[in-house]
Structure formats: structure tokens, C-alpha cells
C-alpha positions as CSV (number, residue, x, y, z in Angstrom):
1,M,-15.5,-17.0,25.6
2,R,-12.6,-19.3,24.9
3,I,-9.2,-18.1,26.0
4,Q,-6.1,-19.2,24.2
5,R,-3.2,-20.4,26.4
6,I,0.0,-18.6,25.8
7,T,3.3,-20.5,26.3
8,L,6.5,-18.7,27.2
9,P,9.4,-19.5,25.0
10,K,12.0,-21.8,26.5
11,H,14.9,-20.1,28.1
12,G,17.3,-20.7,25.3
13,D,14.8,-19.5,22.7
14,A,14.2,-16.2,24.4
15,E,15.6,-13.5,22.1
16,P,19.3,-14.6,22.1
17,G,21.7,-11.8,22.1
18,K,19.1,-9.0,21.7
19,V,19.6,-7.3,25.0
20,D,22.6,-6.6,27.2
21,L,21.5,-8.3,30.5
22,S,24.4,-6.8,32.4
23,L,22.4,-3.5,32.4
24,M,20.2,-5.1,35.0
25,D,22.9,-5.9,37.5
26,A,22.4,-2.8,39.7
27,L,18.6,-3.2,39.6
28,L,18.8,-6.9,40.6
29,E,21.2,-6.1,43.4
30,K,18.9,-3.3,44.7
31,Y,15.8,-5.5,44.9
32,K,17.5,-8.9,45.6
33,N,16.2,-9.5,49.1
34,K,13.3,-7.0,49.3
35,K,9.7,-8.0,49.9
36,G,7.3,-6.9,47.3
37,N,10.0,-6.5,44.6
38,L,8.1,-7.9,41.6
39,I,6.5,-4.6,40.3
40,P,9.6,-2.5,41.0
41,L,11.8,-5.1,39.2
42,L,9.5,-5.1,36.1
43,Q,9.3,-1.3,36.1
44,G,13.0,-1.0,36.4
45,T,13.6,-3.5,33.6
46,Q,11.2,-1.7,31.4
47,D,12.9,1.6,32.1
48,I,16.2,0.0,31.0
49,Y,15.0,-1.6,27.8
50,G,11.7,0.2,26.9
51,Y,9.9,-3.1,27.3
52,L,10.2,-6.4,29.1
53,P,12.4,-8.7,27.0
54,M,12.0,-12.4,27.7
55,N,15.7,-12.8,28.4
56,A,15.3,-10.2,31.1
57,I,12.3,-11.9,32.6
58,Y,14.3,-15.2,32.8
59,R,17.2,-13.3,34.4
60,I,15.0,-12.0,37.1
61,H,13.7,-15.5,37.6
62,E,17.2,-17.0,37.9
63,T,18.6,-14.3,40.0
64,I,15.8,-13.3,42.4
65,G,13.8,-16.5,42.2
66,L,10.5,-15.0,41.3
67,K,8.1,-17.4,39.5
68,L,7.8,-17.0,35.7
69,N,4.0,-17.3,35.8
70,E,3.7,-14.6,38.5
71,M,5.9,-12.2,36.5
72,Y,4.1,-12.9,33.3
73,G,0.7,-12.5,35.0
74,V,1.6,-9.1,36.4
75,A,3.2,-8.0,33.2
76,T,0.1,-8.9,31.2
77,F,-2.4,-7.6,33.7
78,Y,-1.1,-4.0,34.1
79,A,-1.3,-1.8,31.0
80,Q,2.0,0.0,31.9
81,F,4.1,-3.1,30.9
82,R,5.1,-4.0,27.4
83,L,6.3,-7.4,26.2
84,A,7.4,-6.1,22.9
85,P,9.3,-2.9,21.9
86,A,7.1,0.1,21.3
87,G,7.4,2.5,18.3
88,K,9.2,5.7,18.4
89,H,5.9,7.6,18.4
90,I,3.1,6.3,20.6
91,V,-0.3,7.3,19.3
92,K,-2.9,7.2,22.1
93,M,-6.5,7.1,20.8
94,C,-9.0,8.3,23.4
95,H,-12.1,6.1,23.5
96,G,-13.8,7.8,26.5
97,T,-17.4,8.6,26.3
98,A,-17.1,12.1,24.7
99,C,-14.7,10.8,22.0
100,H,-16.8,7.7,21.5
101,V,-19.9,9.8,20.8
102,Q,-17.8,11.9,18.4
103,N,-17.0,8.7,16.4
104,V,-13.3,8.1,17.5
105,T,-13.8,4.5,16.4
106,A,-13.8,5.6,12.7
107,I,-10.7,7.7,13.3
108,T,-8.9,4.8,15.0
109,E,-9.8,2.4,12.2
110,E,-8.6,4.8,9.6
111,I,-5.2,5.3,11.3
112,L,-4.8,1.5,11.9
113,D,-5.6,0.9,8.2
114,S,-3.2,3.5,7.0
115,L,-0.4,2.1,9.2
116,Q,-1.4,-1.5,8.4
117,I,-1.4,-2.6,12.0
118,K,-3.9,-3.6,14.7
119,D,-4.6,-1.8,18.0
120,G,-1.6,-2.2,20.3
121,E,0.8,-3.1,17.5
122,T,3.9,-1.4,16.2
123,T,4.6,-0.6,12.5
124,K,7.2,-2.6,10.8
125,D,9.5,0.4,10.6
126,G,9.2,0.9,14.4
127,L,7.9,4.4,14.1
128,F,4.4,4.1,15.4
129,T,2.6,2.1,18.1
130,V,-1.2,2.8,18.3
131,E,-3.0,2.3,21.6
132,T,-6.6,2.7,22.6
133,V,-6.9,4.4,26.0
134,A,-9.9,4.9,28.2
135,C,-9.6,8.7,28.6
136,L,-7.1,11.4,27.9
137,G,-9.1,14.0,29.9
138,C,-9.6,16.4,27.0
139,C,-13.4,15.9,26.5
140,S,-14.0,19.4,25.2
141,L,-11.7,18.6,22.3
142,A,-13.3,15.3,21.4
143,P,-12.4,13.2,19.4
144,V,-8.8,13.3,20.6
145,M,-5.5,11.6,20.0
146,M,-2.2,12.2,21.7
147,I,1.3,11.6,20.3
148,E,4.0,11.9,22.9
149,E,3.0,15.1,24.8
150,E,1.1,16.7,21.8
151,T,-2.7,16.6,21.9
152,Y,-4.8,16.7,18.7
153,G,-8.5,17.4,19.0
154,K,-11.7,17.9,17.0
155,L,-10.3,15.3,14.6
156,T,-11.7,13.7,11.5
157,P,-10.3,10.5,10.1
158,R,-8.6,12.4,7.2
159,E,-7.0,14.9,9.6
160,A,-5.7,12.2,11.9
161,V,-4.1,10.3,9.0
162,K,-2.6,13.5,7.7
163,I,-0.9,14.2,11.1
164,I,0.6,10.7,11.1
165,R,1.9,11.2,7.5
166,E,3.4,14.5,8.5
167,I,5.3,12.9,11.4
168,R,6.5,10.1,9.1
169,R,7.6,12.6,6.5
170,G,9.5,14.5,9.2
171,E,11.3,11.2,10.2
172,N,12.3,10.5,6.6
173,N,13.9,13.9,6.1
């Protein structure tokens, strides 16, 4: 398998003016001289902005001295971190064994087609991000999707798309 190298944007090109970096001041001060501060800094930054903006990653690098490649490696390794803003509604599609056997792949594909995005992407209007997850722990309800704290089970592709449309309709009212 061939892996494509990803290059970080140059410091000046990293989302100019998109985020208020002063919001990080207390976080940076708290972890400035602490050992093992990488993950708490990334978690705190994501708590502030909802994702890890490139300007914020550069700010951590400049202030704390952590290496950009180490931060990026951790941020891309752990599923908890996002490098792009997530949608208002995160749709988690369970692809565990029970859901897989119940054809969750067809449901996921139908949702992605209806939203015109790929797995892990966010709709242009910023309303939905769809994520494939290993298991939601609701095997008796397979196939399952979760939107925020609401679980939807025994789904068909048509029912799943209808749920998404109802949420979108509610947002537009």
C-alpha cells in the first residue's frame, strides 16, 4: 500500500484570523513546564475550539516547544482528535459485528449519498458529520446509528435517511 505524505501548511498560511488564540492562554500557562503535556494540551485545545486549528497547533509549538511532527502524529493517531470542524450533529454509524451482519454498510452508504459526503466528512452547511465507529454497544438493536445521545436501531437505509431529513427540517424551521 502506498501512503501519501501530508504536508502541514506554513505558519503564515494556517487559517489566518479564524480562531482567537488568546483563548489558549490559560491552557498554555497550565501545561507550560509539565512533563507529558502533549495530549492534555491537544485535548484542551480541542475543548476550546471543537477541533485542532492549525494556528493553535503552531501556537503550542511556539509557546511550549513541542515538535510539530509529534503533535500532528498524536492528533492523527487518536480518533478523539479532529483537524477540521465537526458538524452540529455527529452521526455515528456502528460497524460492529452485529450491525455489519445486519447490513449497516448499505445504510451508511445511503446516508453518505444523501448528504453528499464521505465517511468522516462534514456537510457543506456544517450540520452533519458522519463517522464510522467500531461498536456502539447496542447489538440487540442492530443495525444502529447514534446522533448526539439519541440511539436509532433496527434501521433500514430509507428509515436512516428519513431521520437525517427530519433533523435537517427541524434545523431549517
